C-alpha positions as CSV (number, residue, x, y, z in Angstrom):
1,M,129.4,174.4,125.3
2,P,127.4,173.6,128.2
3,T,127.9,170.0,129.7
4,L,125.9,167.7,132.1
5,T,127.9,164.9,133.8
6,V,125.8,161.8,133.6
7,D,127.5,158.4,135.1
8,G,131.0,160.1,135.1
9,Y,130.5,161.1,131.4
10,P,130.0,164.8,130.3
11,L,127.4,165.1,127.9
12,A,127.6,168.1,125.7
13,Y,124.9,169.9,124.5
14,A,123.5,173.1,122.4
15,E,120.8,174.9,123.9
16,A,118.8,178.1,122.6
17,G,115.5,179.9,124.4
18,S,113.7,179.2,127.4
19,G,110.3,177.4,128.5
20,Q,109.5,174.4,128.6
21,P,112.1,171.9,127.8
22,V,112.6,170.0,123.9
23,V,115.5,167.7,124.2
24,M,116.4,166.5,120.7
25,I,118.7,163.0,120.0
26,H,120.6,162.7,116.9
27,G,121.0,159.7,114.8
28,T,124.2,157.6,113.5
29,L,127.2,159.7,112.6
30,G,125.6,162.6,114.2
31,D,125.8,165.1,117.2
32,Q,124.2,168.1,118.5
33,R,124.9,169.8,115.2
34,S,122.6,167.6,113.2
35,W,119.6,169.9,114.8
36,S,121.2,173.4,113.6
37,G,118.2,173.7,111.7
38,Q,115.7,173.7,114.5
39,M,117.4,175.5,117.4
40,A,116.3,179.1,116.3
41,G,112.7,177.9,115.4
42,F,112.3,175.5,118.6
43,G,114.2,178.0,120.7
44,A,111.8,181.0,119.9
45,K,109.2,179.1,121.9
46,Y,110.8,176.3,123.9
47,H,114.0,175.4,125.9
48,A,115.7,173.5,123.0
49,M,118.3,171.3,123.8
50,A,120.4,169.0,121.2
51,V,122.3,166.3,123.0
52,S,125.5,164.6,121.7
53,L,125.5,161.1,122.9
54,R,128.3,159.5,124.6
55,H,131.5,159.2,122.5
56,C,130.2,161.5,119.9
57,W,131.4,165.0,119.0
58,P,132.8,166.9,120.8
59,G,133.6,163.2,122.4
60,K,135.2,160.7,120.6
61,W,134.8,156.7,120.1
62,E,137.1,154.7,122.7
63,D,137.1,150.9,122.8
64,G,135.0,150.2,126.1
65,G,131.9,148.3,124.9
66,D,129.4,151.1,125.8
67,F,128.2,152.6,122.8
68,T,125.1,150.4,123.0
69,I,121.3,151.5,122.8
70,A,121.1,150.5,126.4
71,R,123.9,152.8,127.6
72,H,122.5,155.8,125.5
73,T,119.0,155.2,126.6
74,A,119.9,155.1,130.3
75,D,122.1,158.4,129.4
76,I,119.2,160.2,127.8
77,A,116.9,159.4,130.8
78,D,119.8,160.6,133.4
79,F,120.3,163.6,131.3
80,I,116.5,164.5,131.5
81,R,116.8,163.8,135.2
82,G,119.6,165.9,135.8
83,L,118.3,168.9,134.0
84,G,115.7,169.0,136.8
85,L,113.1,170.6,134.7
86,G,110.4,168.2,135.1
87,K,109.0,166.2,131.9
88,V,110.5,167.2,128.6
89,R,109.1,167.0,124.9
90,L,111.7,164.3,123.4
91,I,112.6,164.2,119.6
92,G,114.7,161.5,118.3
93,H,116.0,160.9,114.5
94,S,116.9,157.4,113.1
95,R,119.0,155.9,115.8
96,G,118.2,158.6,117.9
97,G,114.4,157.8,117.5
98,H,115.0,154.1,118.7
99,I,116.6,155.5,121.7
100,A,113.6,157.9,122.1
101,F,111.5,154.9,121.7
102,R,113.4,153.2,124.6
103,V,113.1,155.9,126.8
104,A,109.3,156.2,126.4
105,Q,109.1,152.6,127.1
106,H,111.0,152.4,130.4
107,H,111.0,156.0,131.4
108,S,107.4,157.3,130.3
109,E,107.3,159.3,133.5
110,L,110.0,161.8,132.0
111,I,108.1,162.5,128.6
112,E,105.4,165.0,127.9
113,D,105.4,164.4,124.3
114,L,107.3,162.3,121.9
115,V,108.5,162.8,118.3
116,L,109.9,159.7,116.5
117,L,111.6,161.1,113.2
118,E,112.1,158.0,111.1
119,P,113.4,155.6,114.2
120,G,116.0,153.2,112.8
121,G,115.8,149.5,113.7
122,E,114.4,146.3,112.9
123,L,110.7,144.7,113.3
124,D,110.0,141.3,115.2
125,E,108.0,138.7,114.2
126,S,104.8,140.3,116.2
127,L,105.2,143.5,113.6
128,G,106.2,141.7,110.4
129,G,109.3,139.8,111.1
130,A,112.2,140.5,108.9
131,P,114.4,143.4,109.5
132,P,113.1,146.3,107.3
133,A,116.5,147.0,105.3
134,G,116.9,143.4,104.4
135,K,121.0,143.6,104.8
136,Q,121.0,146.3,107.1
137,G,123.7,144.9,109.7
138,T,125.7,144.0,106.5
139,A,125.9,147.5,105.1
140,F,126.8,149.0,108.6
141,A,129.5,146.4,109.2
142,K,131.1,147.0,105.6
143,A,131.0,150.7,106.4
144,A,132.6,150.3,109.5
145,A,135.2,148.0,108.1
146,L,136.2,150.5,105.6
147,I,136.5,153.1,108.3
148,A,138.8,151.0,110.7
149,E,141.0,150.7,107.5
150,G,141.3,154.4,107.1
151,K,139.0,154.6,104.1
152,V,136.5,156.8,105.8
153,E,134.9,158.5,102.8
154,E,134.0,155.1,101.5
155,G,132.6,154.0,104.6
156,L,130.5,157.1,105.0
157,T,129.2,156.7,101.1
158,V,128.1,153.1,102.1
159,V,126.0,154.6,105.2
160,A,124.5,157.6,103.4
161,E,123.5,155.3,100.4
162,H,122.0,152.8,102.6
163,T,119.9,155.3,104.4
164,G,119.4,157.9,101.7
165,G,119.7,156.0,98.3
166,P,122.5,156.3,95.4
167,G,124.0,159.5,95.2
168,A,123.2,160.4,98.9
169,W,126.6,161.3,100.1
170,E,127.5,163.6,97.0
171,K,124.4,165.3,97.8
172,R,125.1,166.2,101.2
173,S,126.4,170.0,102.2
174,E,129.8,170.3,103.3
175,A,128.6,170.9,106.8
176,R,126.6,167.5,107.1
177,K,129.7,165.7,105.8
178,A,132.1,167.6,108.3
179,V,129.6,166.3,111.2
180,N,129.3,162.7,109.6
181,R,133.4,162.8,109.1
182,D,133.7,164.0,112.8
183,N,131.9,160.9,114.4
184,A,133.0,158.3,111.5
185,T,135.0,156.2,114.3
186,T,131.6,155.9,116.4
187,L,130.4,153.3,113.9
188,L,133.1,150.9,115.3
189,G,131.1,151.3,118.4
190,Q,127.7,151.0,116.9
191,I,128.1,147.8,115.0
192,N,128.0,146.0,118.4
193,E,125.2,148.3,120.0
194,Q,122.9,145.2,120.8
195,R,119.9,146.9,119.3
196,S,116.6,144.9,120.0
197,P,114.1,144.9,117.1
198,Y,110.5,146.8,117.9
199,A,107.6,144.3,119.4
200,R,103.9,144.8,119.3
201,A,103.8,144.6,123.0
202,E,106.5,147.4,123.3
203,A,104.5,149.8,121.0
204,E,101.2,149.1,122.3
205,G,102.6,150.1,125.7
206,I,103.7,153.4,125.2
207,R,100.7,155.6,125.7
208,T,102.8,158.9,125.4
209,R,101.3,161.2,122.9
210,T,103.5,160.6,120.1
211,L,104.2,162.6,116.5
212,L,105.4,159.8,113.8
213,V,107.4,161.9,111.2
214,G,108.7,160.6,108.0
215,G,110.1,162.1,104.6
216,G,108.2,162.1,101.6
217,Q,111.2,160.9,99.5
218,S,112.9,158.5,102.2
219,Q,114.0,154.7,101.4
220,P,111.0,152.4,102.1
221,Q,112.3,150.7,105.0
222,F,111.8,153.6,107.1
223,G,108.2,153.7,106.2
224,R,107.8,150.1,107.0
225,I,108.8,150.8,110.7
226,L,106.5,153.9,110.9
227,D,103.5,151.9,109.3
228,A,104.1,149.1,112.0
229,L,104.5,151.9,115.0
230,E,101.4,153.9,113.5
231,A,99.1,150.7,113.8
232,H,100.0,149.8,117.3
233,M,101.2,152.9,119.2
234,P,97.7,153.9,121.0
235,N,98.2,157.6,121.2
236,A,100.1,158.4,117.9
237,R,99.7,160.4,114.8
238,R,101.8,160.6,111.8
239,V,103.0,163.4,109.5
240,T,105.1,163.0,105.9
241,I,107.1,166.0,105.2
242,A,107.6,166.7,101.5
243,R,110.7,167.2,99.8
244,A,112.6,165.3,102.3
245,A,114.6,162.1,102.3
246,H,115.7,160.3,106.0
247,S,117.4,163.5,107.2
248,V,114.2,165.1,107.3
249,Q,115.0,167.8,109.7
250,A,118.1,168.6,107.6
251,D,116.3,168.4,103.9
252,N,113.2,170.3,104.7
253,P,113.8,172.1,108.2
254,A,111.0,174.7,107.6
255,D,108.4,172.1,107.1
256,F,109.2,169.7,109.7
257,N,109.6,172.5,112.3
258,A,106.2,173.7,111.5
259,A,104.6,170.3,111.8
260,V,106.4,169.5,115.2
261,L,105.5,173.1,116.6
262,A,102.0,172.4,115.6
263,F,101.7,169.2,117.4
264,F,103.3,170.6,120.7
265,A,100.5,173.2,120.4
266,A,97.9,171.0,120.0
267,G,98.7,169.3,123.2
C-alpha cells in the first residue's frame, strides 16, 4: 500500500491506472476502500488515487485534537502538492465533499475539476440558515457516545440511519460494514472537528468547474445543500444518480462513474 508523508503523517492511498491524476476523498467512517467501485473505471482513463484521511484505516484514531476539517483540508492540499503531478481532478463524498469544497476555496490552483458528491455540513444564514439535518450534531454525538461505551454496532446504526434513513445499516453490504467498523473510533475525533457552515460568499468564490452529484433516493438534507451550492457556485452543473441513496458511488457505481467520466471528458 503506497503512502505519502504529509506533515509527519503517512497518508495511505490506493491507486490504479496512469495519466492525469484523480484524487478521491472519503466521508465519515470511511477510508480509501470507500472508492473500490471507482478504481477500475477511473483507472482505465486516469491515474486514480483514493486517500485514507489522517487517523482513518489503515491508521487509527488517537487523542490529539487533529481530526478537524482544517487539518484534513491541509493534508489533502499537501498530498496533492507532494504528488508533484500538477493539477488534479478532486472528488469528495459527504464529509470528504466538505473537505474538497474547502480545498477548492483555499487552494484553487491545485484543482482542474471538482466533484462534490452529496457534501456534508450546514448552511449559514446567507444560504438559508438552519442546519440542513436539523439535529445533525446530536445524532453524531449520540453515535460517538455509544461507540465510546463499546456499543459499536449501535453507534454505527445511528449514523447509517441519520444519513441513509431507517434500516440503512441492515441494507449495507458486509464489505461496507467492515470499513465502517474499522473506522468507528474516528467518530470520537469527528464530533470535535470544528466544521464551519457553508456561506454564500464562499460558494460564489469557487470558480473551478464543478459537478454536484446527488442520489435519487437520498435524505432531503443533502438535497438542500446541493440546491444552495448549485444556486451560487458560478461554474457548477448538477446530476442526480438514480437508484442511489447517500453513498451514491457504492449504491450505483456504474451510473456514478459514467456521469463523472462524462463530466471530465467535457472539460
